[in-house]
C-alpha positions as CSV (number, residue, x, y, z in Angstrom):
1,M,157.5,185.9,132.0
2,S,158.6,182.3,132.4
3,L,158.3,180.2,135.5
4,S,160.6,177.2,135.5
5,R,159.3,173.8,136.8
6,S,161.0,172.8,140.0
7,V,158.6,170.3,141.5
8,G,159.4,167.2,139.5
9,R,156.5,164.8,139.3
10,W,153.7,166.7,141.1
11,G,152.5,168.6,138.0
12,R,150.7,165.5,136.7
13,A,147.0,164.9,136.2
14,T,146.3,164.7,140.0
15,V,146.9,168.4,140.0
16,I,143.9,169.7,142.0
17,G,141.1,167.1,142.2
18,L,139.1,168.7,139.3
19,A,140.1,166.0,136.8
20,I,136.6,165.8,135.5
21,V,136.6,166.5,131.8
22,A,134.8,163.7,130.0
23,A,134.5,161.8,133.3
24,A,130.7,161.6,133.0
25,T,131.1,159.8,129.7
26,A,133.5,157.4,131.3
27,C,131.0,156.7,134.0
28,G,128.4,155.5,131.5
29,G,127.3,158.5,129.3
30,Q,125.2,161.6,129.9
31,D,122.0,159.8,128.7
32,K,121.9,157.7,131.9
33,P,120.8,158.9,135.3
34,G,123.5,160.0,137.7
35,T,124.0,159.2,141.4
36,A,123.0,162.0,143.7
37,V,125.7,163.1,146.2
38,A,124.8,165.2,149.3
39,F,127.3,167.7,150.7
40,L,127.3,169.5,154.1
41,G,128.4,173.1,153.8
42,R,130.6,174.7,156.5
43,N,132.6,177.9,156.7
44,A,136.4,177.7,157.3
45,D,135.8,178.4,161.0
46,G,133.2,175.5,161.2
47,G,130.2,177.8,161.2
48,I,127.0,177.3,159.2
49,P,127.1,179.2,155.9
50,S,124.4,181.7,155.1
51,A,121.7,181.1,152.5
52,G,123.5,183.6,150.3
53,T,126.8,181.8,150.6
54,M,125.2,178.4,149.7
55,D,123.5,180.0,146.7
56,Q,126.8,181.4,145.6
57,A,128.4,178.0,145.9
58,R,125.6,176.5,143.8
59,Q,126.2,179.0,141.1
60,T,129.9,178.3,141.1
61,V,129.3,174.5,140.8
62,E,126.9,175.1,137.9
63,K,129.5,177.3,136.1
64,R,132.2,174.6,136.6
65,A,130.0,171.9,135.2
66,E,128.9,174.1,132.2
67,G,132.5,175.3,131.5
68,L,133.7,171.7,131.5
69,G,131.0,170.5,129.2
70,L,129.3,168.1,131.6
71,G,125.9,168.6,130.2
72,K,123.0,167.5,132.4
73,T,124.0,168.6,135.9
74,T,121.5,169.4,138.7
75,V,122.6,171.3,141.8
76,S,120.1,171.9,144.6
77,V,120.4,173.5,148.0
78,D,118.5,172.9,151.2
79,T,119.7,175.1,154.1
80,D,123.3,174.0,154.6
81,M,123.1,170.9,152.4
82,M,123.9,170.8,148.7
83,T,123.0,167.9,146.3
84,I,124.8,167.4,143.0
85,V,123.7,165.0,140.3
86,V,125.7,164.7,137.1
87,A,124.2,162.5,134.3
88,G,126.0,159.3,133.8
89,D,128.1,159.8,136.9
90,D,128.5,157.3,139.8
91,G,129.1,160.2,142.2
92,S,132.8,160.6,141.5
93,V,132.4,163.7,139.2
94,A,129.9,165.3,141.7
95,R,132.6,165.0,144.4
96,L,135.2,166.6,142.2
97,L,132.9,169.5,141.2
98,A,132.4,170.2,145.0
99,K,136.1,170.6,145.7
100,T,136.7,174.1,147.2
101,G,139.2,175.2,144.5
102,R,140.7,178.0,146.7
103,V,144.0,179.2,145.1
104,L,146.7,181.1,147.0
105,L,150.1,182.1,145.7
106,R,152.5,181.6,148.6
107,P,156.4,182.0,148.9
108,V,158.2,178.7,149.5
109,L,160.3,179.2,152.6
110,T,161.7,175.6,152.7
111,S,160.8,172.1,151.5
112,K,161.9,168.5,152.1
113,P,161.1,165.1,150.7
114,F,158.2,163.4,152.5
115,Q,159.4,160.6,154.7
116,V,156.9,158.1,156.2
117,A,156.6,158.8,159.9
118,T,155.8,156.1,162.5
119,Q,152.8,158.1,163.7
120,R,150.0,158.7,161.1
121,I,148.8,162.3,161.7
122,V,147.9,165.5,159.9
123,P,148.4,168.2,162.5
124,G,145.7,170.8,163.1
125,R,145.6,174.4,162.0
126,D,147.4,175.8,165.1
127,A,150.5,173.6,164.5
128,R,150.4,173.9,160.7
129,Q,150.0,177.7,160.8
130,S,152.3,178.5,163.7
131,N,154.9,181.3,163.5
132,D,157.2,179.5,165.9
133,P,160.2,178.0,164.0
134,A,160.4,175.1,166.5
135,V,156.7,174.2,165.9
136,Q,157.2,174.5,162.1
137,T,160.1,172.1,162.1
138,A,158.3,169.6,164.3
139,T,155.2,169.8,162.1
140,M,157.2,169.3,158.9
141,A,158.8,166.2,160.4
142,G,155.5,164.7,161.7
143,I,153.0,165.5,159.0
144,D,151.7,162.5,157.0
145,C,151.2,163.5,153.4
146,R,149.4,160.3,152.6
147,L,146.3,161.3,154.6
148,P,143.5,163.6,153.5
149,D,144.1,167.3,154.3
150,P,141.4,168.5,156.8
151,L,142.0,172.2,156.0
152,L,140.5,171.8,152.5
153,G,141.2,175.4,151.6
154,G,140.3,176.7,155.0
155,D,143.9,177.9,155.9
156,D,144.5,181.5,156.9
157,A,146.1,183.3,154.0
158,T,147.8,185.8,156.3
159,Q,149.8,183.1,158.2
160,P,152.5,180.6,157.2
161,L,151.5,177.1,156.3
162,V,153.1,173.6,156.6
163,T,151.6,171.4,153.9
164,C,152.3,168.8,151.3
165,A,152.5,168.5,147.5
166,N,149.3,167.1,146.2
167,T,151.2,164.0,145.1
168,A,152.4,163.4,148.7
169,D,156.1,163.4,148.0
170,T,157.2,166.7,149.4
171,V,156.6,168.7,152.6
172,Y,156.6,172.5,152.3
173,L,156.8,175.5,154.7
174,L,155.0,178.3,152.9
175,G,154.9,182.0,153.8
176,P,151.7,184.2,153.9
177,A,150.0,184.6,150.6
178,V,151.3,187.3,148.2
179,V,148.4,187.0,145.7
180,D,144.9,185.6,146.2
181,G,143.4,183.4,143.5
182,R,140.5,185.9,143.4
183,E,142.9,188.2,141.6
184,I,143.1,185.8,138.6
185,S,140.7,187.0,135.9
186,D,141.2,184.3,133.4
187,A,143.2,181.0,132.9
188,K,143.5,178.7,129.9
189,G,145.3,175.5,129.3
190,A,147.8,175.7,126.5
191,M,151.0,174.0,125.1
192,D,154.2,175.8,125.7
193,T,155.8,176.0,122.2
194,R,159.3,176.3,123.6
195,T,159.2,173.1,125.7
196,A,156.3,171.2,124.0
197,R,154.7,170.8,127.4
198,Y,151.2,171.7,128.5
199,G,150.8,174.5,131.0
200,V,148.3,177.1,132.1
201,N,148.3,180.7,130.9
202,V,147.1,183.0,133.7
203,T,145.8,186.6,133.4
204,F,145.6,188.7,136.6
205,T,143.3,191.5,137.5
206,D,144.9,195.0,137.8
207,T,145.3,194.5,141.5
208,G,146.7,191.0,141.1
209,A,149.1,192.1,138.3
210,R,150.5,194.9,140.5
211,Q,150.9,192.5,143.5
212,F,152.6,189.8,141.4
213,A,154.8,192.3,139.6
214,Q,156.1,193.7,142.8
215,Y,156.7,190.3,144.4
216,T,158.4,188.7,141.4
217,A,160.7,191.7,140.8
218,A,161.9,191.4,144.4
219,N,162.3,187.7,144.5
220,L,164.1,186.6,141.3
221,G,165.5,183.1,141.6
222,K,163.2,182.1,144.4
223,Q,160.4,179.6,144.5
224,F,156.7,180.2,145.1
225,A,153.8,177.9,145.3
226,F,150.4,177.7,143.7
227,A,148.5,176.2,146.7
228,V,145.1,174.8,145.9
229,D,142.8,173.8,148.7
230,S,145.8,174.0,151.1
231,Q,148.1,171.7,149.1
232,V,150.9,172.6,146.6
233,V,150.2,171.7,143.0
234,S,153.1,173.6,141.5
235,A,156.2,175.4,142.9
236,P,158.0,177.2,140.1
237,V,161.2,179.3,140.3
238,I,160.8,183.0,139.4
239,Q,163.1,183.6,136.4
240,S,162.0,187.2,135.6
241,A,159.6,189.9,136.8
242,V,156.0,189.7,135.7
243,T,155.1,193.2,134.5
244,G,152.3,192.5,131.9
245,G,149.7,190.9,134.2
246,Q,150.2,187.4,132.7
247,A,152.1,184.3,133.7
248,Q,152.5,180.8,132.5
249,I,152.5,177.8,134.8
250,V,154.7,175.2,133.1
251,G,155.1,171.6,134.5
252,N,154.6,168.0,133.7
253,F,151.0,168.5,132.9
254,T,148.8,166.4,130.6
255,K,146.4,168.4,128.5
256,E,143.6,167.3,130.8
257,A,145.5,168.4,133.9
258,A,146.2,171.8,132.4
259,D,142.6,172.3,131.4
260,N,141.4,171.3,134.8
261,L,143.7,173.6,136.7
262,A,142.6,176.4,134.3
263,A,139.0,175.7,135.0
264,A,139.5,176.0,138.8
265,L,141.3,179.3,138.4
266,R,138.8,180.7,135.9
267,Y,135.6,179.9,137.8
268,G,136.9,180.6,141.3
269,A,136.8,179.0,144.6
270,L,133.6,177.9,146.4
271,P,132.7,180.3,149.3
272,T,132.1,177.3,151.6
273,I,133.7,173.9,152.2
274,L,131.5,171.1,151.0
275,T,132.0,167.7,152.7
276,P,130.3,164.6,151.1
277,Q,127.9,162.8,153.3
278,G,128.3,159.0,152.9
């Protein structure tokens, strides 16, 4: 199955905030001490995560670091606080490792170029996930894509979502999720031999394959979005039905960007939202 690129520039290396391959080396080498970064853990509803949830988050961060070849990485948990230290890192890599990495496949209902508004604001969840067309239109007109997204992957998958491309040049209205990223069993960065562009080869679980096959068969020629941490990183057009449980995300990716997106899909989302302290 082929998914054509339709999002222009926003498939570049800013793809999901996990651009961390070789970053530790760039920060000074893994033979040097790293800067410890503390993160506060919170559930999507603002509640305090359980000890089990924080331990699961720790294991996911460790898997990400190991899978990306970061070497000496220490992850410790104290109640609702997590501290990450990556050797040779000034703290930048630790912050990227702690990105939620929640992936949802959502239909694109409409989109428009982002235009700078006079008022700088990122509306809250109620406005951004409203089912009222008037509220959706007003939110798309007023959202400022240049500001950090406070949802950080805490959006409700069963509701629509007004959001931005992660490169801040497009505003989207997305429908409820059709496939959860938890139904992706494997993902690998690869070059598309037909276009000589880098992309990500995705393998779905049996459940995910069935869901995606049904959706793509019924929506040929339409756009859907890979939304990561509540922002759109790719919005391809469905050219044919997916019946084999695999898909390829093709865009203007660098090799590093494709590998980073694959890593987030492969190791899964963090079960809690981690916010850096200081």
